[in-house]
C-alpha positions in Angstrom: 13.0 97.9 80.5 11.3 94.7 82.3 12.2 95.8 85.8 10.1 99.2 85.1 7.1 97.2 83.4 7.8 94.6 86.6 7.4 97.8 88.9 4.4 99.2 87.2 2.4 96.0 87.5 3.9 96.1 91.2 2.6 99.2 91.9 -1.0 98.9 90.2 -1.5 95.6 92.2 -0.3 97.0 95.3 -2.8 100.0 94.7 -5.7 97.3 93.9 -5.2 95.5 96.8 -5.4 99.1 98.6 -8.7 99.5 97.6 -10.0 96.1 97.9 -8.8 96.0 101.6 -10.1 99.5 102.2 -13.8 98.5 100.7 -13.5 95.6 102.9 -13.0 97.2 106.0 -15.8 100.0 105.4 -18.3 96.6 104.6 -16.7 95.2 108.4 -17.4 99.2 109.9 -20.9 99.1 108.4 -21.7 95.7 109.3 -20.5 96.7 113.0 -23.0 99.8 113.2 -26.1 97.9 112.0 -26.0 95.4 114.8 -24.9 97.1 118.2 -25.3 94.1 119.8 -22.0 92.4 118.5 -20.5 90.1 120.9 -16.9 90.7 122.5 -15.6 87.3 120.3 -16.8 89.0 116.7 -15.3 92.3 117.5 -12.3 91.1 118.9 -12.2 88.7 115.8 -12.7 91.6 113.7 -10.4 93.9 115.5 -7.7 90.9 114.8 -8.5 90.9 110.9 -7.9 94.6 110.9 -4.6 94.1 112.4 -3.7 91.3 109.7 -4.6 93.5 106.9 -2.7 96.7 108.9 0.1 94.1 109.3 -0.2 93.4 105.4 -0.3 96.5 104.4 3.0 97.6 105.9 4.8 94.6 104.3 3.5 95.2 101.1 4.6 99.3 101.0 8.0 98.0 102.3 8.2 95.5 99.5 7.1 98.5 97.2 9.4 100.5 98.6 12.3 98.7 98.2 11.4 98.0 94.5 11.5 101.4 94.1 15.0 102.0 95.1 16.2 99.2 93.0 14.0 101.0 89.9 16.1 104.1 90.8 19.3 102.5 90.8 18.7 100.6 87.7 17.7 103.6 86.1 20.8 105.4 87.1 22.6 102.8 85.7 20.3 102.6 82.6 20.9 106.3 82.0 24.6 105.9 82.4 24.7 103.1 79.6 22.5 104.9 77.3 24.9 108.2 77.5 27.9 105.9 76.6 26.1 104.1 73.8 25.1 107.5 72.7 28.7 109.1 72.9 30.5 106.0 71.7 27.9 105.9 68.1 28.4 109.8 67.9 32.5 109.2 68.0 31.9 105.7 65.6 29.9 107.8 63.7 32.4 110.8 63.3 35.1 108.2 62.6 32.9 106.6 59.6 32.3 110.2 58.8 36.0 111.3 58.0 36.4 108.0 56.5 33.9 108.6 54.0 35.0 112.1 53.4 38.6 111.0 53.0 36.9 108.0 50.6 35.1 110.8 48.7 38.1 113.1 48.2 40.0 110.2 47.3 37.4 109.1 44.3 37.4 112.6 43.5 40.8 112.6 42.9 41.1 109.6 40.8 37.7 110.4 38.9 39.6 113.9 38.1 43.0 112.0 36.8 40.7 109.6 34.7 38.8 112.5 32.9 42.2 114.3 32.2 43.6 111.5 30.4 43.5 110.6 27.0 41.2 107.6 25.6 44.8 105.4 25.1 45.7 106.4 28.5 42.6 105.3 29.9 42.2 101.6 28.6 46.1 101.1 29.8 44.8 102.5 33.3 41.7 100.2 33.5 44.4 97.4 32.3 42.2 96.7 28.4 45.3 96.9 26.3 44.4 96.2 22.7 
């Protein structure tokens, strides 16, 4: 459950980072269009920044892909464990049900035997001798 929560947070952070970087790229492009006489030095600097953003995004995407594989591997194990737990609980409940049924029939027999006895026999049955 913690893995799934962490994965959800990771995906959310990744999406937010992509949106933020996309806005930064658009802002840089808009500034370049407004100032057509940008020097080569500034243009090269912007290209380096864009390359850096692209590398960072590729790395973050790779991390998300690895986390996705981890989540799916653990999800498969979680389903197996949960299924096994459910099966064992059903078996345990079934065994417990059989014990209670056996217990109920024995109690019923004891009750019938007790009711069928005379009051004097009943006092001897429960150990109350006068």
